[in-house]
C-alpha atoms as a printed R data frame, in Angstrom:
    type eleno elety resid chain resno       x      y       z
1   ATOM     1    CA   MET     A     1  82.552 65.464 170.044
2   ATOM     2    CA   GLU     A     2  82.642 67.733 173.041
3   ATOM     3    CA   LYS     A     3  84.405 70.608 172.914
4   ATOM     4    CA   SER     A     4  87.676 69.589 175.080
5   ATOM     5    CA   ARG     A     5  88.031 66.598 172.262
6   ATOM     6    CA   ARG     A     6  87.618 68.853 169.211
7   ATOM     7    CA   THR     A     7  90.473 71.222 170.598
8   ATOM     8    CA   VAL     A     8  92.525 68.397 170.979
9   ATOM     9    CA   PHE     A     9  91.700 66.895 167.645
10  ATOM    10    CA   ALA     A    10  92.510 70.836 166.127
11  ATOM    11    CA   ALA     A    11  95.804 70.915 167.864
12  ATOM    12    CA   THR     A    12  96.605 67.427 166.712
13  ATOM    13    CA   ILE     A    13  95.717 67.929 162.948
14  ATOM    14    CA   ALA     A    14  97.836 71.244 163.469
15  ATOM    15    CA   LEU     A    15 101.003 69.211 164.496
16  ATOM    16    CA   VAL     A    16 100.745 66.692 162.396
17  ATOM    17    CA   ILE     A    17 100.674 69.210 159.508
18  ATOM    18    CA   GLY     A    18 103.660 71.245 161.135
19  ATOM    19    CA   LEU     A    19 105.853 68.028 161.904
20  ATOM    20    CA   GLY     A    20 105.023 66.048 158.794
21  ATOM    21    CA   GLY     A    21 103.015 63.270 160.480
22  ATOM    22    CA   GLY     A    22  99.875 61.732 159.234
23  ATOM    23    CA   VAL     A    23  96.813 59.904 160.740
24  ATOM    24    CA   ALA     A    24  94.745 57.571 158.205
25  ATOM    25    CA   SER     A    25  91.223 57.886 157.945
26  ATOM    26    CA   ALA     A    26  88.496 55.640 156.254
27  ATOM    27    CA   SER     A    27  86.180 58.253 156.086
28  ATOM    28    CA   ALA     A    28  85.171 60.727 153.052
29  ATOM    29    CA   VAL     A    29  83.193 63.724 152.434
30  ATOM    30    CA   ALA     A    30  81.818 64.783 148.929
31  ATOM    31    CA   PRO     A    31  83.438 67.742 147.591
32  ATOM    32    CA   THR     A    32  81.764 71.247 148.010
33  ATOM    33    CA   SER     A    33  81.531 73.799 145.871
34  ATOM    34    CA   GLU     A    34  80.895 76.876 147.835
35  ATOM    35    CA   PRO     A    35  83.481 78.560 149.835
36  ATOM    36    CA   ALA     A    36  80.853 78.696 152.708
37  ATOM    37    CA   ALA     A    37  82.656 78.958 156.144
38  ATOM    38    CA   ALA     A    38  86.030 79.648 155.249
39  ATOM    39    CA   GLU     A    39  84.540 82.818 153.348
40  ATOM    40    CA   GLN     A    40  82.666 83.881 156.107
41  ATOM    41    CA   SER     A    41  85.686 83.885 158.652
42  ATOM    42    CA   THR     A    42  87.620 87.249 159.076
43  ATOM    43    CA   GLY     A    43  90.718 85.445 159.414
44  ATOM    44    CA   PRO     A    44  93.816 86.201 156.542
45  ATOM    45    CA   GLY     A    45  93.823 84.377 153.487
46  ATOM    46    CA   THR     A    46  91.847 83.367 150.871
47  ATOM    47    CA   PRO     A    47  89.127 80.487 150.591
48  ATOM    48    CA   PHE     A    48  90.348 77.335 148.863
49  ATOM    49    CA   LYS     A    49  89.468 73.859 148.917
50  ATOM    50    CA   ARG     A    50  91.683 71.263 151.105
51  ATOM    51    CA   THR     A    51  91.651 67.782 149.720
52  ATOM    52    CA   GLU     A    52  93.441 64.985 151.818
53  ATOM    53    CA   LEU     A    53  94.091 61.708 149.748
54  ATOM    54    CA   TYR     A    54  94.801 58.404 151.872
55  ATOM    55    CA   PHE     A    55  96.874 55.992 149.982
56  ATOM    56    CA   GLY     A    56  96.912 52.350 151.455
57  ATOM    57    CA   THR     A    57  99.921 50.228 150.685
58  ATOM    58    CA   GLU     A    58  99.038 46.817 151.361
59  ATOM    59    CA   LYS     A    59  98.592 44.901 148.226
60  ATOM    60    CA   PRO     A    60  95.946 41.811 148.030
61  ATOM    61    CA   THR     A    61  98.459 39.679 146.344
62  ATOM    62    CA   GLY     A    62 101.063 39.810 149.062
63  ATOM    63    CA   GLY     A    63 103.713 42.466 149.722
64  ATOM    64    CA   GLU     A    64 103.259 46.523 149.809
65  ATOM    65    CA   VAL     A    65 103.256 49.071 147.428
66  ATOM    66    CA   THR     A    66 107.245 50.572 147.760
67  ATOM    67    CA   PRO     A    67 108.246 54.302 148.641
68  ATOM    68    CA   GLU     A    68 109.853 54.341 145.107
69  ATOM    69    CA   GLU     A    69 106.539 52.950 143.580
70  ATOM    70    CA   PHE     A    70 104.807 55.599 145.409
71  ATOM    71    CA   GLU     A    71 107.127 58.174 144.955
72  ATOM    72    CA   ASN     A    72 107.051 57.302 140.811
73  ATOM    73    CA   PHE     A    73 102.874 57.690 141.019
74  ATOM    74    CA   VAL     A    74 103.196 61.092 143.088
75  ATOM    75    CA   ASP     A    75 105.680 62.434 139.972
76  ATOM    76    CA   LYS     A    76 103.772 60.994 137.040
77  ATOM    77    CA   GLU     A    77 100.359 61.126 138.279
78  ATOM    78    CA   ILE     A    78  99.675 63.863 140.861
79  ATOM    79    CA   THR     A    79 102.391 66.523 140.243
80  ATOM    80    CA   PRO     A    80 101.276 67.270 136.571
81  ATOM    81    CA   ALA     A    81  97.552 67.827 138.175
82  ATOM    82    CA   PHE     A    82  98.561 70.068 140.855
83  ATOM    83    CA   PRO     A    83 101.738 71.605 139.722
84  ATOM    84    CA   ASP     A    84 101.545 74.625 142.069
85  ATOM    85    CA   GLY     A    85 102.504 72.165 145.156
86  ATOM    86    CA   LEU     A    86 101.422 69.296 147.416
87  ATOM    87    CA   THR     A    87 102.018 67.782 150.836
88  ATOM    88    CA   GLN     A    88 102.972 64.358 151.293
89  ATOM    89    CA   LEU     A    89 103.031 62.437 154.942
90  ATOM    90    CA   SER     A    90 103.534 59.211 155.734
91  ATOM    91    CA   ALA     A    91 101.298 57.565 157.966
92  ATOM    92    CA   LYS     A    92 100.059 54.239 159.607
93  ATOM    93    CA   GLY     A    93  96.580 53.712 158.926
94  ATOM    94    CA   GLN     A    94  94.008 50.540 159.648
95  ATOM    95    CA   TRP     A    95  90.991 49.050 158.301
96  ATOM    96    CA   LYS     A    96  88.666 46.513 158.849
97  ATOM    97    CA   ARG     A    97  87.772 43.364 156.369
98  ATOM    98    CA   GLY     A    98  85.409 41.338 157.882
99  ATOM    99    CA   ALA     A    99  86.529 40.446 161.273
100 ATOM   100    CA   GLU     A   100  89.906 41.498 160.670
101 ATOM   101    CA   ILE     A   101  91.870 44.816 161.323
102 ATOM   102    CA   VAL     A   102  94.362 45.197 158.555
103 ATOM   103    CA   LYS     A   103  97.153 47.332 159.281
104 ATOM   104    CA   GLU     A   104  99.197 49.244 156.813
105 ATOM   105    CA   ALA     A   105 101.408 51.911 155.912
106 ATOM   106    CA   THR     A   106  99.714 54.580 154.404
107 ATOM   107    CA   TYR     A   107 100.580 57.977 152.296
108 ATOM   108    CA   VAL     A   108  98.762 61.151 152.651
109 ATOM   109    CA   VAL     A   109  98.579 63.666 150.104
110 ATOM   110    CA   ILE     A   110  97.247 66.961 151.000
111 ATOM   111    CA   LEU     A   111  96.190 69.483 148.324
112 ATOM   112    CA   PHE     A   112  95.201 72.938 148.405
113 ATOM   113    CA   TYR     A   113  93.249 74.690 145.532
114 ATOM   114    CA   PRO     A   114  91.065 77.607 144.584
115 ATOM   115    CA   PHE     A   115  87.651 77.185 144.102
116 ATOM   116    CA   ALA     A   116  88.006 78.654 140.352
117 ATOM   117    CA   ASN     A   117  89.956 75.113 139.634
118 ATOM   118    CA   GLN     A   118  86.974 73.772 137.304
119 ATOM   119    CA   ASP     A   119  89.399 70.655 136.761
120 ATOM   120    CA   ALA     A   120  90.409 69.946 140.526
121 ATOM   121    CA   ASN     A   121  87.824 67.632 140.869
122 ATOM   122    CA   ARG     A   122  87.764 65.444 137.781
123 ATOM   123    CA   GLU     A   123  91.739 65.226 138.340
124 ATOM   124    CA   ILE     A   124  91.563 63.916 142.031
125 ATOM   125    CA   GLU     A   125  88.697 61.397 140.790
126 ATOM   126    CA   GLU     A   126  91.337 60.067 137.900
127 ATOM   127    CA   ILE     A   127  94.313 59.705 140.813
128 ATOM   128    CA   ARG     A   128  92.020 57.937 142.788
129 ATOM   129    CA   ALA     A   129  90.902 55.464 139.814
130 ATOM   130    CA   ASP     A   130  94.619 55.353 138.960
131 ATOM   131    CA   TYR     A   131  95.979 54.613 141.932
132 ATOM   132    CA   LYS     A   132  93.281 51.784 142.683
133 ATOM   133    CA   LYS     A   133  94.118 50.069 139.263
134 ATOM   134    CA   PHE     A   134  97.625 50.610 139.245
135 ATOM   135    CA   PHE     A   135  98.063 48.902 142.727
136 ATOM   136    CA   ASP     A   136  94.881 46.603 143.194
137 ATOM   137    CA   GLN     A   137  93.573 48.927 145.582
138 ATOM   138    CA   ASP     A   138  89.948 48.798 146.889
139 ATOM   139    CA   SER     A   139  89.806 52.455 147.651
140 ATOM   140    CA   VAL     A   140  91.386 55.487 147.943
141 ATOM   141    CA   ALA     A   141  89.838 57.554 150.671
142 ATOM   142    CA   ARG     A   142  89.082 61.390 150.252
143 ATOM   143    CA   VAL     A   143  88.354 64.049 152.920
144 ATOM   144    CA   ASP     A   144  87.276 67.488 151.394
145 ATOM   145    CA   THR     A   145  87.334 70.779 153.596
146 ATOM   146    CA   THR     A   146  86.912 74.606 153.085
147 ATOM   147    CA   GLN     A   147  90.206 76.535 154.444
148 ATOM   148    CA   ARG     A   148  91.296 80.305 154.438
149 ATOM   149    CA   VAL     A   149  94.965 79.836 152.760
150 ATOM   150    CA   SER     A   150  97.790 82.774 153.188
151 ATOM   151    CA   PHE     A   151 100.909 81.964 151.186
């Protein structure tokens, strides 16, 4: 990605987080276990893991996961696993099924947690598995990065 596109991308991400919008993605990165770049940074804050989860809402049998169903899922499945907080965004996503482009409402949940949280990866994978099972979904995209966080 050229430098100007990276700058626009970074600014877009900052705007999305600041305004509560969202952009869905179908790519995911394996979780890391080391603070790496965030720890080497000289900026303020502490190295944390950041995980974004992308929940599509189209049901294969027809219809969509309703806002009420998703809120109930957040309350019963995500909040108990990450009681210190999370950010939830509403987005529009799309993905390719065969030759068809499928567009659907999407929820993005952003989690920040310390590297010392040994249960986080297991909890996140359980959340993904539960959503797929409860709402008959093929996948829940996961994106992991390392960030310096200051509260």
